TIZADREN-681435 format. One record per atom (N, C-alpha, C): residue number from 1; residue in one letter; atom name; x, y, z. Coordinates in Angstrom, 3 decimals. Layout:
! TIZADREN-681435
i->NUM, aa->A, at->CA, X->X, Y->Y, Z->Z .
...
This chain:
! TIZADREN-681435
i->1, aa->M, at->N, X->0.852, Y->-1.181, Z->0.000 .
i->1, aa->M, at->CA, X->0.000, Y->0.000, Z->0.000 .
i->1, aa->M, at->C, X->0.891, Y->1.235, Z->0.000 .
i->2, aa->T, at->N, X->0.647, Y->2.131, Z->-0.918 .
i->2, aa->T, at->CA, X->1.418, Y->3.370, Z->-0.957 .
i->2, aa->T, at->C, X->0.758, Y->4.402, Z->-0.057 .
i->3, aa->N, at->N, X->1.406, Y->5.543, Z->0.109 .
i->3, aa->N, at->CA, X->0.857, Y->6.593, Z->0.960 .
i->3, aa->N, at->C, X->-0.451, Y->7.147, Z->0.423 .
i->4, aa->K, at->N, X->-0.671, Y->7.052, Z->-0.877 .
i->4, aa->K, at->CA, X->-1.879, Y->7.600, Z->-1.476 .
i->4, aa->K, at->C, X->-3.085, Y->6.672, Z->-1.321 .
i->5, aa->E, at->N, X->-2.833, Y->5.384, Z->-1.058 .
i->5, aa->E, at->CA, X->-3.925, Y->4.418, Z->-0.958 .
i->5, aa->E, at->C, X->-4.622, Y->4.504, Z->0.391 .
i->6, aa->K, at->N, X->-5.942, Y->4.434, Z->0.366 .
i->6, aa->K, at->CA, X->-6.711, Y->4.363, Z->1.598 .
i->6, aa->K, at->C, X->-6.858, Y->2.891, Z->1.970 .
i->7, aa->P, at->N, X->-6.883, Y->2.579, Z->3.258 .
i->7, aa->P, at->CA, X->-7.029, Y->1.179, Z->3.652 .
i->7, aa->P, at->C, X->-8.449, Y->0.675, Z->3.386 .
i->8, aa->L, at->N, X->-8.554, Y->-0.619, Z->3.127 .
i->8, aa->L, at->CA, X->-9.864, Y->-1.240, Z->2.973 .
i->8, aa->L, at->C, X->-10.414, Y->-1.573, Z->4.349 .
i->9, aa->E, at->N, X->-11.706, Y->-1.410, Z->4.530 .
i->9, aa->E, at->CA, X->-12.362, Y->-1.805, Z->5.769 .
i->9, aa->E, at->C, X->-13.434, Y->-2.821, Z->5.415 .
i->10, aa->W, at->N, X->-13.190, Y->-4.082, Z->5.769 .
i->10, aa->W, at->CA, X->-14.143, Y->-5.148, Z->5.479 .
i->10, aa->W, at->C, X->-15.236, Y->-5.112, Z->6.529 .
i->11, aa->I, at->N, X->-16.478, Y->-5.190, Z->6.096 .
i->11, aa->I, at->CA, X->-17.622, Y->-5.132, Z->7.000 .
i->11, aa->I, at->C, X->-18.307, Y->-6.489, Z->7.023 .
i->12, aa->A, at->N, X->-18.575, Y->-6.959, Z->8.236 .
i->12, aa->A, at->CA, X->-19.250, Y->-8.244, Z->8.463 .
i->12, aa->A, at->C, X->-18.539, Y->-9.341, Z->7.675 .
i->13, aa->S, at->N, X->-19.257, Y->-10.058, Z->6.840 .
i->13, aa->S, at->CA, X->-18.674, Y->-11.204, Z->6.124 .
i->13, aa->S, at->C, X->-18.228, Y->-10.848, Z->4.710 .
i->14, aa->S, at->N, X->-18.051, Y->-9.565, Z->4.415 .
i->14, aa->S, at->CA, X->-17.748, Y->-9.158, Z->3.037 .
i->14, aa->S, at->C, X->-16.467, Y->-9.792, Z->2.496 .
i->15, aa->H, at->N, X->-15.421, Y->-9.885, Z->3.309 .
i->15, aa->H, at->CA, X->-14.169, Y->-10.490, Z->2.837 .
i->15, aa->H, at->C, X->-14.362, Y->-11.987, Z->2.600 .
i->16, aa->K, at->N, X->-15.015, Y->-12.657, Z->3.527 .
i->16, aa->K, at->CA, X->-15.279, Y->-14.091, Z->3.375 .
i->16, aa->K, at->C, X->-16.147, Y->-14.345, Z->2.145 .
i->17, aa->D, at->N, X->-17.138, Y->-13.502, Z->1.924 .
i->17, aa->D, at->CA, X->-18.015, Y->-13.647, Z->0.759 .
i->17, aa->D, at->C, X->-17.237, Y->-13.448, Z->-0.538 .
i->18, aa->L, at->N, X->-16.337, Y->-12.471, Z->-0.553 .
i->18, aa->L, at->CA, X->-15.514, Y->-12.238, Z->-1.739 .
i->18, aa->L, at->C, X->-14.618, Y->-13.440, Z->-2.019 .
i->19, aa->M, at->N, X->-14.031, Y->-14.007, Z->-0.971 .
i->19, aa->M, at->CA, X->-13.138, Y->-15.150, Z->-1.141 .
i->19, aa->M, at->C, X->-13.879, Y->-16.399, Z->-1.625 .
i->20, aa->A, at->N, X->-15.191, Y->-16.441, Z->-1.454 .
i->20, aa->A, at->CA, X->-15.984, Y->-17.591, Z->-1.897 .
i->20, aa->A, at->C, X->-16.314, Y->-17.523, Z->-3.391 .
i->21, aa->L, at->N, X->-16.048, Y->-16.393, Z->-4.023 .
i->21, aa->L, at->CA, X->-16.342, Y->-16.227, Z->-5.448 .
i->21, aa->L, at->C, X->-15.247, Y->-16.873, Z->-6.298 .
i->22, aa->P, at->N, X->-15.546, Y->-17.157, Z->-7.571 .
i->22, aa->P, at->CA, X->-14.521, Y->-17.717, Z->-8.467 .
i->22, aa->P, at->C, X->-13.323, Y->-16.764, Z->-8.597 .
i->23, aa->S, at->N, X->-12.155, Y->-17.332, Z->-8.887 .
i->23, aa->S, at->CA, X->-10.920, Y->-16.541, Z->-8.901 .
i->23, aa->S, at->C, X->-10.942, Y->-15.404, Z->-9.918 .
i->24, aa->D, at->N, X->-11.557, Y->-15.600, Z->-11.080 .
i->24, aa->D, at->CA, X->-11.591, Y->-14.509, Z->-12.063 .
i->24, aa->D, at->C, X->-12.437, Y->-13.344, Z->-11.562 .
i->25, aa->V, at->N, X->-13.490, Y->-13.647, Z->-10.819 .
i->25, aa->V, at->CA, X->-14.335, Y->-12.595, Z->-10.234 .
i->25, aa->V, at->C, X->-13.561, Y->-11.879, Z->-9.127 .
i->26, aa->R, at->N, X->-12.845, Y->-12.645, Z->-8.302 .
i->26, aa->R, at->CA, X->-12.041, Y->-12.033, Z->-7.232 .
i->26, aa->R, at->C, X->-10.986, Y->-11.103, Z->-7.803 .
i->27, aa->R, at->N, X->-10.352, Y->-11.502, Z->-8.900 .
i->27, aa->R, at->CA, X->-9.338, Y->-10.636, Z->-9.528 .
i->27, aa->R, at->C, X->-9.968, Y->-9.331, Z->-10.003 .
i->28, aa->R, at->N, X->-11.139, Y->-9.416, Z->-10.599 .
i->28, aa->R, at->CA, X->-11.820, Y->-8.208, Z->-11.089 .
i->28, aa->R, at->C, X->-12.179, Y->-7.287, Z->-9.921 .
i->29, aa->F, at->N, X->-12.726, Y->-7.882, Z->-8.852 .
i->29, aa->F, at->CA, X->-13.046, Y->-7.095, Z->-7.663 .
i->29, aa->F, at->C, X->-11.783, Y->-6.484, Z->-7.064 .
i->30, aa->G, at->N, X->-10.713, Y->-7.264, Z->-7.005 .
i->30, aa->G, at->CA, X->-9.455, Y->-6.768, Z->-6.448 .
i->30, aa->G, at->C, X->-8.930, Y->-5.571, Z->-7.210 .
i->31, aa->Y, at->N, X->-9.008, Y->-5.650, Z->-8.527 .
i->31, aa->Y, at->CA, X->-8.565, Y->-4.525, Z->-9.354 .
i->31, aa->Y, at->C, X->-9.442, Y->-3.297, Z->-9.090 .
i->32, aa->A, at->N, X->-10.759, Y->-3.500, Z->-9.052 .
i->32, aa->A, at->CA, X->-11.679, Y->-2.385, Z->-8.811 .
i->32, aa->A, at->C, X->-11.450, Y->-1.778, Z->-7.428 .
i->33, aa->L, at->N, X->-11.205, Y->-2.628, Z->-6.433 .
i->33, aa->L, at->CA, X->-10.945, Y->-2.122, Z->-5.085 .
i->33, aa->L, at->C, X->-9.634, Y->-1.347, Z->-5.025 .
i->34, aa->S, at->N, X->-8.619, Y->-1.813, Z->-5.742 .
i->34, aa->S, at->CA, X->-7.344, Y->-1.083, Z->-5.742 .
i->34, aa->S, at->C, X->-7.500, Y->0.281, Z->-6.404 .
i->35, aa->L, at->N, X->-8.317, Y->0.353, Z->-7.445 .
i->35, aa->L, at->CA, X->-8.595, Y->1.656, Z->-8.053 .
i->35, aa->L, at->C, X->-9.306, Y->2.571, Z->-7.056 .
i->36, aa->A, at->N, X->-10.284, Y->2.022, Z->-6.344 .
i->36, aa->A, at->CA, X->-11.027, Y->2.816, Z->-5.364 .
i->36, aa->A, at->C, X->-10.109, Y->3.318, Z->-4.254 .
i->37, aa->Q, at->N, X->-9.134, Y->2.520, Z->-3.865 .
i->37, aa->Q, at->CA, X->-8.207, Y->2.921, Z->-2.810 .
i->37, aa->Q, at->C, X->-7.389, Y->4.148, Z->-3.193 .
i->38, aa->I, at->N, X->-7.156, Y->4.344, Z->-4.480 .
i->38, aa->I, at->CA, X->-6.374, Y->5.516, Z->-4.903 .
i->38, aa->I, at->C, X->-7.269, Y->6.645, Z->-5.408 .
i->39, aa->G, at->N, X->-8.595, Y->6.472, Z->-5.234 .
i->39, aa->G, at->CA, X->-9.519, Y->7.537, Z->-5.591 .
i->39, aa->G, at->C, X->-10.036, Y->7.472, Z->-7.007 .
i->40, aa->D, at->N, X->-9.780, Y->6.377, Z->-7.705 .
i->40, aa->D, at->CA, X->-10.261, Y->6.207, Z->-9.075 .
i->40, aa->D, at->C, X->-11.491, Y->5.302, Z->-9.053 .
i->41, aa->Q, at->N, X->-12.058, Y->5.033, Z->-10.209 .
i->41, aa->Q, at->CA, X->-13.250, Y->4.195, Z->-10.283 .
i->41, aa->Q, at->C, X->-13.168, Y->3.288, Z->-11.499 .
i->42, aa->D, at->N, X->-13.477, Y->2.019, Z->-11.309 .
i->42, aa->D, at->CA, X->-13.522, Y->1.056, Z->-12.404 .
i->42, aa->D, at->C, X->-14.684, Y->1.422, Z->-13.325 .
i->43, aa->D, at->N, X->-14.524, Y->1.159, Z->-14.609 .
i->43, aa->D, at->CA, X->-15.572, Y->1.483, Z->-15.582 .
i->43, aa->D, at->C, X->-16.894, Y->0.785, Z->-15.275 .
i->44, aa->A, at->N, X->-16.844, Y->-0.386, Z->-14.652 .
i->44, aa->A, at->CA, X->-18.056, Y->-1.146, Z->-14.362 .
i->44, aa->A, at->C, X->-18.674, Y->-0.778, Z->-13.011 .
i->45, aa->A, at->N, X->-18.021, Y->0.077, Z->-12.232 .
i->45, aa->A, at->CA, X->-18.513, Y->0.429, Z->-10.897 .
i->45, aa->A, at->C, X->-19.695, Y->1.385, Z->-10.979 .
i->46, aa->K, at->N, X->-20.598, Y->1.209, Z->-10.018 .
i->46, aa->K, at->CA, X->-21.761, Y->2.092, Z->-9.921 .
i->46, aa->K, at->C, X->-21.824, Y->2.656, Z->-8.502 .
i->47, aa->V, at->N, X->-22.319, Y->3.861, Z->-8.362 .
i->47, aa->V, at->CA, X->-22.480, Y->4.492, Z->-7.062 .
i->47, aa->V, at->C, X->-23.694, Y->3.878, Z->-6.373 .
i->48, aa->L, at->N, X->-23.527, Y->3.520, Z->-5.097 .
i->48, aa->L, at->CA, X->-24.656, Y->2.986, Z->-4.337 .
i->48, aa->L, at->C, X->-25.625, Y->4.103, Z->-3.993 .
i->49, aa->K, at->N, X->-26.887, Y->3.782, Z->-4.039 .
i->49, aa->K, at->CA, X->-27.912, Y->4.778, Z->-3.684 .
i->49, aa->K, at->C, X->-28.461, Y->4.506, Z->-2.315 .
């Protein structure tokens, strides 16, 4: 983690649920989360309402 990255905060079973997904899905989520940590957004990401 660089100084610009914000730490991830896993809530309830979110990390366990992510780890239960297929590896290609986990990689996609991991990439999207790393973008979010530096203040960017994945093209497939949507804002929660």
